[in-house]
BAKEDREN-387631 format. One record per residue (C-alpha): residue number from 1; residue in three letters; x, y, z. Coordinates in steps of 0.5 Angstrom, whole numbers, m for minus. Example, Ala and Ser with C-alpha at 12.3 -4.5 7.8 and 13.67 -1.06 7.14 Angstrom:
// residues 2
SITE    k    r     px     py     pz
SITE    1  ALA     25     m9     16
SITE    2  SER     27     m2     14
This chain:
// residues 343
SITE    k    r     px     py     pz
SITE    1  UNK    205    192    342
SITE    2  UNK    210    191    347
SITE    3  UNK    208    194    354
SITE    4  UNK    214    198    354
SITE    5  UNK    212    202    348
SITE    6  UNK    205    202    350
SITE    7  UNK    207    205    356
SITE    8  UNK    212    210    353
SITE    9  UNK    206    212    348
SITE   10  UNK    202    214    354
SITE   11  UNK    207    217    358
SITE   12  UNK    209    222    352
SITE   13  UNK    201    223    350
SITE   14  UNK    200    226    358
SITE   15  UNK    207    230    357
SITE   16  UNK    205    233    350
SITE   17  UNK    198    235    352
SITE   18  UNK    201    239    358
SITE   19  UNK    206    243    353
SITE   20  UNK    203    249    351
SITE   21  UNK    202    250    343
SITE   22  UNK    196    254    340
SITE   23  UNK    197    255    333
SITE   24  UNK    203    260    332
SITE   25  UNK    206    259    338
SITE   26  UNK    209    252    338
SITE   27  UNK    216    253    340
SITE   28  UNK    215    249    347
SITE   29  UNK    212    244    343
SITE   30  UNK    218    244    337
SITE   31  UNK    223    244    343
SITE   32  UNK    220    238    346
SITE   33  UNK    219    234    340
SITE   34  UNK    226    235    338
SITE   35  UNK    229    234    345
SITE   36  UNK    225    227    345
SITE   37  UNK    228    225    338
SITE   38  UNK    235    227    340
SITE   39  UNK    234    222    346
SITE   40  UNK    232    217    342
SITE   41  UNK    238    217    338
SITE   42  UNK    236    221    331
SITE   43  UNK    238    228    328
SITE   44  UNK    232    232    327
SITE   45  UNK    231    238    323
SITE   46  UNK    227    244    325
SITE   47  UNK    223    248    320
SITE   48  UNK    223    255    319
SITE   49  UNK    215    255    319
SITE   50  UNK    215    251    326
SITE   51  UNK    215    244    325
SITE   52  UNK    220    238    326
SITE   53  UNK    222    233    321
SITE   54  UNK    226    227    322
SITE   55  UNK    228    221    317
SITE   56  UNK    227    214    321
SITE   57  UNK    232    210    316
SITE   58  UNK    230    205    311
SITE   59  UNK    231    205    303
SITE   60  UNK    227    206    297
SITE   61  UNK    220    208    296
SITE   62  UNK    220    214    301
SITE   63  UNK    214    215    306
SITE   64  UNK    212    221    310
SITE   65  UNK    207    220    316
SITE   66  UNK    205    227    319
SITE   67  UNK    202    229    325
SITE   68  UNK    201    237    328
SITE   69  UNK    202    239    335
SITE   70  UNK    199    246    334
SITE   71  UNK    192    246    338
SITE   72  UNK    186    251    338
SITE   73  UNK    186    256    343
SITE   74  UNK    184    264    343
SITE   75  UNK    188    271    343
SITE   76  UNK    186    277    347
SITE   77  UNK    182    281    342
SITE   78  UNK    181    287    347
SITE   79  UNK    181    289    354
SITE   80  UNK    174    291    357
SITE   81  UNK    173    297    361
SITE   82  UNK    172    292    367
SITE   83  UNK    179    289    366
SITE   84  UNK    176    282    363
SITE   85  UNK    179    280    357
SITE   86  UNK    175    280    350
SITE   87  UNK    178    274    346
SITE   88  UNK    178    271    338
SITE   89  UNK    179    264    337
SITE   90  UNK    184    261    334
SITE   91  UNK    182    255    330
SITE   92  UNK    175    252    331
SITE   93  UNK    175    254    338
SITE   94  UNK    167    254    340
SITE   95  UNK    165    258    346
SITE   96  UNK    160    253    349
SITE   97  UNK    166    248    350
SITE   98  UNK    170    253    354
SITE   99  UNK    165    255    359
SITE  100  UNK    168    254    366
SITE  101  UNK    175    252    363
SITE  102  UNK    181    255    367
SITE  103  UNK    187    258    362
SITE  104  UNK    193    261    362
SITE  105  UNK    195    267    359
SITE  106  UNK    202    268    356
SITE  107  UNK    204    275    355
SITE  108  UNK    209    277    350
SITE  109  UNK    214    280    356
SITE  110  UNK    211    280    362
SITE  111  UNK    210    272    364
SITE  112  UNK    204    269    365
SITE  113  UNK    197    270    368
SITE  114  UNK    192    265    370
SITE  115  UNK    184    266    369
SITE  116  UNK    178    262    367
SITE  117  UNK    173    263    361
SITE  118  UNK    166    265    363
SITE  119  UNK    160    268    361
SITE  120  UNK    159    275    361
SITE  121  UNK    156    277    368
SITE  122  UNK    154    270    368
SITE  123  UNK    151    269    376
SITE  124  UNK    144    266    375
SITE  125  UNK    143    270    382
SITE  126  UNK    144    277    379
SITE  127  UNK    143    276    371
SITE  128  UNK    136    274    368
SITE  129  UNK    140    273    361
SITE  130  UNK    145    268    364
SITE  131  UNK    143    263    359
SITE  132  UNK    144    267    353
SITE  133  UNK    147    264    347
SITE  134  UNK    155    264    348
SITE  135  UNK    159    268    343
SITE  136  UNK    166    270    343
SITE  137  UNK    163    276    340
SITE  138  UNK    158    278    345
SITE  139  UNK    158    274    351
SITE  140  UNK    164    269    353
SITE  141  UNK    170    272    356
SITE  142  UNK    176    271    360
SITE  143  UNK    176    273    367
SITE  144  UNK    183    274    370
SITE  145  UNK    185    271    377
SITE  146  UNK    188    278    379
SITE  147  UNK    186    284    383
SITE  148  UNK    184    288    377
SITE  149  UNK    177    291    376
SITE  150  UNK    179    296    370
SITE  151  UNK    182    296    363
SITE  152  UNK    188    300    366
SITE  153  UNK    189    295    372
SITE  154  UNK    190    289    367
SITE  155  UNK    194    293    362
SITE  156  UNK    199    295    368
SITE  157  UNK    200    287    369
SITE  158  UNK    203    287    362
SITE  159  UNK    197    284    358
SITE  160  UNK    196    286    351
SITE  161  UNK    192    285    345
SITE  162  UNK    195    279    341
SITE  163  UNK    197    275    347
SITE  164  UNK    195    268    347
SITE  165  UNK    190    264    352
SITE  166  UNK    191    257    353
SITE  167  UNK    186    252    356
SITE  168  UNK    188    247    361
SITE  169  UNK    188    240    358
SITE  170  UNK    185    236    364
SITE  171  UNK    188    230    362
SITE  172  UNK    186    224    365
SITE  173  UNK    185    216    364
SITE  174  UNK    179    212    366
SITE  175  UNK    179    205    370
SITE  176  UNK    176    203    363
SITE  177  UNK    182    205    359
SITE  178  UNK    178    212    356
SITE  179  UNK    183    218    355
SITE  180  UNK    180    225    356
SITE  181  UNK    183    231    355
SITE  182  UNK    184    237    351
SITE  183  UNK    188    237    345
SITE  184  UNK    188    229    343
SITE  185  UNK    187    233    336
SITE  186  UNK    193    232    335
SITE  187  UNK    197    230    340
SITE  188  UNK    195    223    340
SITE  189  UNK    198    222    334
SITE  190  UNK    205    226    336
SITE  191  UNK    205    221    341
SITE  192  UNK    204    215    336
SITE  193  UNK    209    218    332
SITE  194  UNK    214    218    337
SITE  195  UNK    213    211    339
SITE  196  UNK    214    209    332
SITE  197  UNK    221    212    332
SITE  198  UNK    222    209    339
SITE  199  UNK    220    202    336
SITE  200  UNK    225    203    329
SITE  201  UNK    231    205    334
SITE  202  UNK    230    199    338
SITE  203  UNK    229    194    332
SITE  204  UNK    222    192    334
SITE  205  UNK    219    195    327
SITE  206  UNK    223    193    321
SITE  207  UNK    222    198    316
SITE  208  UNK    221    196    309
SITE  209  UNK    222    203    306
SITE  210  UNK    225    210    307
SITE  211  UNK    220    213    313
SITE  212  UNK    220    220    315
SITE  213  UNK    216    223    320
SITE  214  UNK    214    231    320
SITE  215  UNK    211    234    326
SITE  216  UNK    207    241    323
SITE  217  UNK    205    247    326
SITE  218  UNK    199    252    323
SITE  219  UNK    194    245    321
SITE  220  UNK    189    248    325
SITE  221  UNK    188    254    321
SITE  222  UNK    189    250    314
SITE  223  UNK    196    251    312
SITE  224  UNK    200    246    316
SITE  225  UNK    203    241    311
SITE  226  UNK    204    246    306
SITE  227  UNK    211    246    307
SITE  228  UNK    217    241    309
SITE  229  UNK    215    235    306
SITE  230  UNK    221    232    303
SITE  231  UNK    221    232    296
SITE  232  UNK    223    225    295
SITE  233  UNK    216    222    298
SITE  234  UNK    212    218    294
SITE  235  UNK    206    217    300
SITE  236  UNK    204    222    305
SITE  237  UNK    199    220    311
SITE  238  UNK    197    224    316
SITE  239  UNK    196    221    323
SITE  240  UNK    190    225    326
SITE  241  UNK    184    224    330
SITE  242  UNK    179    219    327
SITE  243  UNK    171    222    327
SITE  244  UNK    166    219    332
SITE  245  UNK    159    221    331
SITE  246  UNK    152    220    328
SITE  247  UNK    152    215    322
SITE  248  UNK    159    213    323
SITE  249  UNK    163    207    324
SITE  250  UNK    168    210    328
SITE  251  UNK    169    209    335
SITE  252  UNK    174    211    340
SITE  253  UNK    177    204    341
SITE  254  UNK    179    203    333
SITE  255  UNK    183    206    328
SITE  256  UNK    179    210    323
SITE  257  UNK    181    210    315
SITE  258  UNK    178    216    312
SITE  259  UNK    176    215    305
SITE  260  UNK    173    222    304
SITE  261  UNK    172    228    307
SITE  262  UNK    170    236    306
SITE  263  UNK    176    237    301
SITE  264  UNK    174    230    297
SITE  265  UNK    177    223    297
SITE  266  UNK    183    221    299
SITE  267  UNK    188    216    294
SITE  268  UNK    184    210    293
SITE  269  UNK    190    205    292
SITE  270  UNK    193    208    298
SITE  271  UNK    187    208    302
SITE  272  UNK    186    200    299
SITE  273  UNK    193    199    302
SITE  274  UNK    191    201    309
SITE  275  UNK    185    197    309
SITE  276  UNK    189    191    307
SITE  277  UNK    194    192    312
SITE  278  UNK    188    193    318
SITE  279  UNK    185    187    315
SITE  280  UNK    192    182    315
SITE  281  UNK    193    184    322
SITE  282  UNK    186    183    325
SITE  283  UNK    186    190    327
SITE  284  UNK    180    194    330
SITE  285  UNK    178    199    324
SITE  286  UNK    173    203    321
SITE  287  UNK    173    206    314
SITE  288  UNK    169    213    314
SITE  289  UNK    167    219    311
SITE  290  UNK    168    226    315
SITE  291  UNK    163    230    313
SITE  292  UNK    166    236    316
SITE  293  UNK    174    235    316
SITE  294  UNK    180    237    313
SITE  295  UNK    187    234    314
SITE  296  UNK    194    237    313
SITE  297  UNK    196    232    307
SITE  298  UNK    191    236    303
SITE  299  UNK    195    242    304
SITE  300  UNK    201    238    302
SITE  301  UNK    197    236    296
SITE  302  UNK    195    243    294
SITE  303  UNK    202    246    295
SITE  304  UNK    203    242    289
SITE  305  UNK    207    236    292
SITE  306  UNK    206    230    287
SITE  307  UNK    204    224    292
SITE  308  UNK    199    219    294
SITE  309  UNK    196    222    300
SITE  310  UNK    192    218    306
SITE  311  UNK    189    219    313
SITE  312  UNK    188    215    319
SITE  313  UNK    188    216    326
SITE  314  UNK    185    214    333
SITE  315  UNK    177    215    334
SITE  316  UNK    176    221    338
SITE  317  UNK    169    223    341
SITE  318  UNK    167    231    342
SITE  319  UNK    172    234    337
SITE  320  UNK    175    241    339
SITE  321  UNK    172    240    346
SITE  322  UNK    174    236    352
SITE  323  UNK    176    230    348
SITE  324  UNK    175    223    349
SITE  325  UNK    179    217    346
SITE  326  UNK    181    210    348
SITE  327  UNK    188    206    349
SITE  328  UNK    186    201    344
SITE  329  UNK    185    206    339
SITE  330  UNK    192    209    340
SITE  331  UNK    195    202    340
SITE  332  UNK    190    200    333
SITE  333  UNK    193    206    330
SITE  334  UNK    200    205    332
SITE  335  UNK    200    198    329
SITE  336  UNK    197    200    323
SITE  337  UNK    202    205    321
SITE  338  UNK    208    201    324
SITE  339  UNK    206    195    320
SITE  340  UNK    205    199    314
SITE  341  UNK    212    202    314
SITE  342  UNK    214    195    314
SITE  343  UNK    211    193    307
């Protein structure tokens, strides 16, 4: 992979992680992806549901790669008597993973406000039960960085039930090449797809077939890939986070190829072709079973598309928390999807 493409991929990853895009509130991410594809010389199409579709070119045997730019987050459920916010999670947000995290509250009509996820009455010098189990229902709340001490004062700011709460990504790259950030699921894949688009436009990748890219919304709640996939596609491959954990072979430096997840096995022949492509190009890869996972492309299958379906992605540690991957994992994933598109 050429250095300019690697640098572009990392630049895009940092930029897209900074764009707020909780599930159902992805207009800014949609605009970002559309503008970037236009800058690369493409003619992307916006989808009514909130996604983006673009054809990279090529002829015959159409393939579609898919990544989602929606992320887990929270929504204001109610305003407490002391002015703090009770929240409800969007997607698989876990209360133990958000404590002490800075957030931005996006009101519908009155701009944004800063705040922090904190445990209710969380000072250990005050509350003997400060170590109580965390729960969005009873303990974890958002404290606004505003001079508010009552529900009426918070409401006067324009904060309302249903407003989105977005966590700061805290993106950083370590001296050893590890990338730590929220929302690597699945903005790492968004960066990979944009890099593939750039490589095709610059002639670094010679497409062996017709290739589409789709960027979806609503993946985190289970129906992102159910619409928008071109009807002529025969293969659809989700690029999403590869699992890293106990008894799995995946690691942050590897591209992970999923053979089966919670919803069942992926297409055997397509998965075999992906493994063979990884072998042929001496990629650092793993083949794994994901015990608690579902992907966008399975929604495509359930929606009735007659396709072969597959799933690949860079290894990501601590999914749905403060996540970690590695530059090598991004590179290996890019190489796999680009080499497969050339076949």
